[in-house]
C-alpha positions as CSV (number, residue, x, y, z in Angstrom):
1,T,-18.1,-3.3,62.7
2,L,-16.0,-6.1,61.5
3,K,-14.0,-6.3,64.7
4,R,-17.1,-6.8,66.7
5,I,-18.6,-9.4,64.3
6,C,-15.4,-11.4,64.4
7,G,-14.8,-10.8,68.1
8,V,-11.1,-9.7,67.6
9,D,-9.1,-6.7,68.5
10,E,-7.6,-4.2,66.0
11,E,-4.3,-6.0,65.7
12,D,-5.9,-9.4,64.9
13,L,-8.3,-7.8,62.4
14,L,-5.3,-6.2,60.6
15,D,-3.5,-9.5,60.5
16,M,-6.7,-11.2,59.1
17,L,-7.0,-8.5,56.4
18,A,-3.4,-8.8,55.5
19,E,-3.8,-12.6,55.1
20,I,-6.8,-12.2,52.9
21,R,-5.1,-9.6,50.7
22,A,-2.2,-12.0,50.3
23,L,-4.4,-14.6,48.7
24,D,-4.6,-15.1,45.0
25,P,-8.0,-13.8,43.7
26,R,-7.8,-16.2,40.7
27,P,-6.3,-19.4,42.0
28,G,-7.6,-21.5,39.0
29,L,-5.3,-19.6,36.6
30,A,-2.4,-21.7,38.0
31,F,-4.0,-24.7,36.4
32,S,-4.8,-23.1,33.1
33,G,-3.0,-24.3,30.1
34,G,-3.6,-21.1,28.1
35,A,-6.2,-20.7,25.5
36,S,-8.1,-24.0,24.8
37,D,-9.1,-25.2,21.4
38,A,-12.7,-25.8,20.5
39,I,-13.7,-29.4,20.8
40,V,-15.3,-30.9,17.7
41,A,-17.5,-34.0,18.2
42,D,-16.7,-37.2,16.2
43,V,-20.4,-38.1,16.1
44,E,-23.6,-36.2,16.1
45,V,-26.7,-37.6,17.9
46,R,-30.1,-36.1,16.9
47,A,-33.7,-36.9,17.8
48,A,-35.5,-38.1,14.7
49,N,-39.1,-37.1,13.9
50,D,-40.4,-40.6,14.8
51,G,-39.0,-40.4,18.3
52,S,-35.9,-42.5,17.6
53,W,-32.3,-41.3,17.6
54,A,-30.1,-40.8,14.6
55,V,-26.3,-41.1,15.1
56,E,-24.1,-39.7,12.3
57,L,-20.3,-39.4,11.9
58,N,-19.1,-35.9,11.6
59,A,-17.5,-35.8,8.2
60,D,-15.3,-32.9,9.2
61,T,-13.4,-35.0,11.7
62,L,-12.8,-38.0,9.3
63,P,-9.3,-38.4,7.9
64,R,-8.8,-37.3,4.3
65,V,-7.1,-40.1,2.3
66,L,-6.8,-39.8,-1.4
67,V,-5.2,-41.7,-4.3
68,D,-2.8,-39.5,-6.4
69,N,-4.0,-40.3,-9.9
70,V,-1.3,-38.1,-11.4
71,Y,1.4,-40.1,-9.8
72,F,-0.3,-43.3,-10.9
73,A,-0.4,-42.1,-14.5
74,R,3.3,-41.2,-14.3
75,V,4.3,-44.6,-12.9
76,S,2.0,-46.6,-15.2
77,S,3.4,-44.8,-18.3
78,H,6.8,-46.3,-17.5
79,A,5.4,-49.9,-17.3
80,K,7.5,-52.2,-19.5
81,D,4.9,-54.8,-20.3
82,Q,1.3,-55.8,-19.8
83,A,2.0,-57.7,-16.6
84,E,3.4,-54.5,-15.0
85,K,0.4,-52.5,-16.3
86,D,-2.0,-55.1,-14.8
87,F,-0.2,-55.1,-11.5
88,L,-0.4,-51.3,-11.3
89,A,-4.0,-51.3,-12.2
90,E,-4.7,-53.8,-9.4
91,C,-2.8,-51.6,-7.0
92,L,-4.9,-48.6,-8.0
93,Q,-8.0,-50.6,-7.6
94,N,-6.9,-51.7,-4.1
95,A,-6.0,-48.2,-3.1
96,N,-9.3,-46.8,-4.3
97,W,-11.1,-49.6,-2.3
98,L,-9.1,-48.8,0.8
99,T,-9.9,-45.0,0.6
100,R,-13.6,-45.8,0.4
101,K,-13.4,-48.1,3.4
102,I,-11.5,-45.6,5.6
């Protein structure tokens, strides 16, 4: 019996069992922050056929930056002279360059 294995009397065994029953069977739940979101990698590393490694950016994690061409058309239609049109065209060109570099 358990009393004999532990070398205790009935009272001590009951105290030990009460102490065990009072313990939390899932102590890790106290540190849980609830449901966790899936982690998506920024890069993917794969072994290539020739034995080297290929590292690629995960396009799904990249920021989406776009130039609003409708807004550009609306603003440029109100340009008063050629200098303003040239300035707006340069701004559009710079914005398109920036979105390609991001």
